[in-house]
N, C-alpha and C positions, 0 to 999 in steps of 0.2 A: 661526634665522638670518634676518636681513632680506634679502629678494630683492635681486639686483644693481641693478635699475633704481631701486629705492627707496634703496639704499645710496649710489648716485651722487648723488642729490638731497640726501640727508642730509649727505654729505661737503661738497658745495658750500654748503649752508645753514650747516653748522658753521664753514666758513671765513669766511663772511659774518658769522656771530655772533662769531667771533674778532676780526675787524676792528672790528665794532661795539663789543665790550667792551674792546678795546685803546684805542679812542678814549675810551670812557666812563671807564676807569680812569685814563687820562692826565688827563682833565678833573676827575675827583674829586680827584686828587692835588694839582692846582695851582689850581683855581678859587677856593677860599676864600682861599688865600694871595695870588692875583692880586687878588682883590677887596679884600683888606686893604691893598694898596698904593695904591689910588685911591679907596676908599670915604670918604665925608665923615665918617663916625663908625665906630668899630670894630664896633659891633653889626650893621652892615650888610654885613660882610665876606662872609657866606654868601648875601646876596640874589641875586647872579647865579646861583648854583647852585640856589637855591630857585625862581627864575623859570624855570630850565631844567626843573625838575620840574613846575611849573605848566603850562608849554607842552606838556610830554609828556602831562599829564592832559587838557588841552584838545584835543589832537590824536588821542587814542585812538579816540574814536567816529567822527570824520570819516575817519580812516585805515582803520578797519574797513569803512566803507561804500565808500570808494574801492576797496579790495581786493575787496569783494563784486561791484562793477560792472565793474571793469577788470582784476582779477586781482592776485594777491599780488606778482608780479614788478614790475608797473608801479608799485605802491605803494611797494615797497622802493627802486626807482630814484628816484622822486620825493623820498622822504625823504632819500636820500643826496645829491641835488643841493642840497636846502635846507640839510642839515647842513654840506656843504662851504662854502656861502655863510656859514653861521654861524661856521665856523672862521676865515674870512678877515675877517669883521667884528670878531671878538674880537681877532684879530691887530692890526688897525688901531687898535682901542680901546686896547690896551696900548702901542702905539707913541706914542700921544698922551696916555696917562694919563687917559682919559675913562671914568668909571665908568658913565655912562648908556649909552654905546655898548657897553660890555662886557656890560651887562644885555641889550641887544638881541641881541648875538651869542649869548649863552647861551640866550636864548629860541629862536633859530633852531636851535641844537643840540638843544634840547628837542623840537622838531618832528621832527628826525631820529630821536630816541629813540622818539617816539610811533608811528612806522612800524616801526622795527626790533624793537620788543618782540614783534612778531607772527611772528618767525622760528620760534618754538617751535610756534605754531599751524600755520604752513606745513608744518612737519615732520609734524604730525598729519594734515594734508590729504593728504600724500604716501603715507601708510602705511595698511595695513589695520588694523582694530581691534586685532588681537592683537599688532601691532608698534608701536602708538602710544606707549606709555609709554617704550619703548626709543628710538624715534626722537626724541621730545621731549628726553629726557635726553642723548642723544648730540649733538644740536644745541647744547644748552646747554653740553656739554663743550668746545665750541670756545672757551669762555671761559678754559680752562686756558692756552692760548697767551697770552691777554691778561694773565694773572697776571704773566708775566715781561716781555712786550713793552711793556705799558702803563706801569708805573712806571719801567722802565728808559728808555723813550723820553722820559718826563717828565723824568727826571734829565738825559738827554743834551740835550734840546731847550730846557729851561728857561733856560739861560744863553746860548743861541746868538745872540740879538739884543742887541748892546751897548746898555745903557741902557733896555732894555724886558724885564725879567725875565718869563718865561713866555710871551712872544709867540710864540716858536718852536714851542711846544707846540701852539698853536692852528693854526699853519700846517701842522704835521704831521697834525693832525686832518683838515684839508681834503684833504690828499694821500691819506689812507686812503679817503676817499669815492670817489676816482677808481678805486682798485683794486677797491672793492666793486662799482661799476657794471660793471666788466669781468667780474667773476665772475658777476654776476646774469644776464648775457647767456646763460649756459649752463644756468641753472636752469629746470626744467620742472615746474610745479605745476598739477595739475588745476584748471580753473576750474569754477565752478558752471554747470550747464546753464541754458538759458533758462527751463525749467520750475522749476528750483530757485530762480532769481532771482525768479520771480513768487510762489513759495510763501514766505510769511512765517513759517510754523510756528506754534507755540503762542504765545499772549500771554505777555509777559514776566512778568506776575504769576503765571501758572500755573507757569511754569518755576521761579520763585523760591519756590514753595510746596514744592518738593522739599527735604527736609533736606540731601541730599547737595550740592545746588547752593549752599545757604547755607554749609555747612562749607567747600566748595571756595573760595568767594569770601573768607570770613573768614580762612582759612588764608593765602591769597596776600596779602591786605591787611595782616594782622598781621605776617607774616614780613618783608614788604618794607619796611613803615614802621618797624619796630623796627630792622632792619638799617640803613636810611638815617639814622635819628636818631643812632645810635651812630657809624656810619662817617663821616658828614659832619663831625662834631665832632672826629674822631680827629686829623687833622693839626693842628688848633688846640690840642688838648689836649697832643699830643706836644711842640709848640713851647713851650707854657706850662709844661711840666715840664722845660724846659731841655735838650731834645734838639734834633737838627738836622733840616733838611729831608730829608736822605738817610735818616734814621731813619724819618721819616713815610712816605717812599716805600717803604722796606723793609717796614714794617708793612702798608701797603695792598697791596703785592705778594703777601704771604702770605695776606692776607684774600681777595683776588680768587681766588687759587689754591684756597683752601678753598671758595669759592663754587661753583666749577665742576668741580673734580677729582672730587667724588662722583658727578657725572653719568655717569661711565663705568659705574657700577653701580647708580645709583638706580632706573633703569627695571627692572632685573632683580630688585632687592629688592622693588619694588612688586608685580611679577608673582608673587613667591614668597610674601610675607607679607601683601600687601594695602596699599592706599594709606593707610588711617587710622593704622596703627602708624608709618608713615614720617612723616606729618604730626606725630604726637605726639612722635616722637624729635627732630624739628626744633625743636619748641617747647621741649623740655628742653635742647637744646644752646644755644639763645639765653638761656634762664634761667641756664645755666652761665656764659655770657659776662658777663652782668650781675653775677653773684656775684663773678667774678674781677676785673672792673673796680672793683667797690666795695671789694675787698680791698687794692688798691694800684695804683700808677702807675709801676712800673718797666718796663723793656723787656719782661721776661718776661711781665708782666701784660698789656701791650698786645698782644703777639704772640699769646699763648695765647688771650686773650679774642676777638680779631678772627678767629682761625682758627675757633673755635667758632661765632662769629657767621656766618661764611661757610657752614659746614656746615649750621647751623640754617636759614639762608635757603634753601639748596638743597633740603633735604627738604620744607620748607613750600611753596616755590614750585613745584617740580616736582610734588609731591603734589597741590597745589591745582589746577594746570593739568591734570594727568592726570584727576583726578576730574571736573573741569568738562567735559572733552571726552566723558566717558562718559555724561553726562546730557542732552546737547543733540544735535539733528539738524543736518545740514549747512545747511538753510535758516535755522536759528536762530542760526548762528554770528556773523553780523555784530552783531546787537543784544546777544547775551549776552556775547560776547568783548569788545565795545566797552564794555558796562556794567562788566564785570569789571575791565578795565584802566583805565577812568575812575576807579573806586573805588580801585584799587590806587595809581594815581599821584596821585590827589587826596590820599590819606593820606600818600603819599611827599612831596608838596609841603609839606604841613603839617609833617611831621616834619623836613624839611630847613630850613624857615624857623625852626622852633622850636629846632632844634639849635644854631645860632649864638647865638641870644638866650639860651638856657639856659646854654651854655658861658660866655658873656661875663658874664651876671648872677649865676648861681648855681654854676657850676663843673661839673666832669666827673661827679661823683657824681649831680647832678641830671639830667644827660643820660641816664645809665643807668637811673635810677629811672623816667624818663618812658617807657622802653620796656617796663616790666613789665606794665602792665594789659592791653594788646592781646594780647601773647603768651599771657598767662594765660587770657584768654577763648578764644583759638583752641585752646589745648591742651585746655581743658575741653570745647569743642564737639566736637573730634575724639573724645575719650574718651566723650562722651555718645552720639554717633552709633554708635560702635563697640560700645556695650553692646546696641544694638538690632539692628544688622546690620553686616556687614563687606563693603563693596563690593570685589569682586576685579577690579581693572583690569589688563589685560595689555598 
């Protein structure tokens, strides 16, 4: 049982995560379609979303050091303020049909994401070692709320502004950041001591010579990039196969639910069977998603595959995050977590940008085949490490 003080923090962080993922799922549902309304050529429809991921990648390392020196809460509030501005800029862009301004607004939203992805590490900071896996997974479980609020808010807000489809969605994103800042006022996360801030820990090269660190990073990178590659193209593929926007929103809703619902038990499973089997199971789930998408493009294929994609992402991302926290000391967090998330969202940016181009030029099957190599490598790496030893992370 997680102690009461830690549980309070975890609940607040989970609510912040829920708001963050509500905004993210709204943006994922509408951004490619919004881009298609004002992009100069169809192949650039996903560029605003790609720039969002690029901005997230570029923010990860600075955000990590801001939090090291000023605390997690300060960093989260700064990110929320910038993200709120991004929502308003995107709102203005769609009022005027300006693709360039939409790209700017999406980039600012990416900065928000670059700070908010550290909610899971903030949970780890709040908990003793034996409770970390459960704290991380429970904070990510806040995304279950987003599975229903995000796509439904997207459906409700997309037509709110006459003559500017999807503008209302970005205004709603800005409003969510106001609520987030109010919740963060009550969060208490232990800051590094002065001695810990002076201590830089081991050199990054020494840390990366640990096989467990490599597998942790590869798992998170492969799982997130494969998920992004397939998920980003899904609304475009759904429309291309003669379904409606409401169908795309429904599919994304169940995908997001599948991403976060396992978090209620992922930490407990890791504690029981170990982190490597969970990472491997995640890889197998994503391979199952690819197989189903290659088999057909009916609603049942889309929904089933995207549910498997969400579960696979959860196992690989929670597993990778948990394994990484087990192999680094507190003074090493900023540089290692920053490097990890830089690599994760660098690959995510490439996946997002490639997704629209692949879908436009080669079609849905090519998108899914593109996800195959990375997941296969991560699965092989987890199995390889498991043959030698089984890190038990609790």
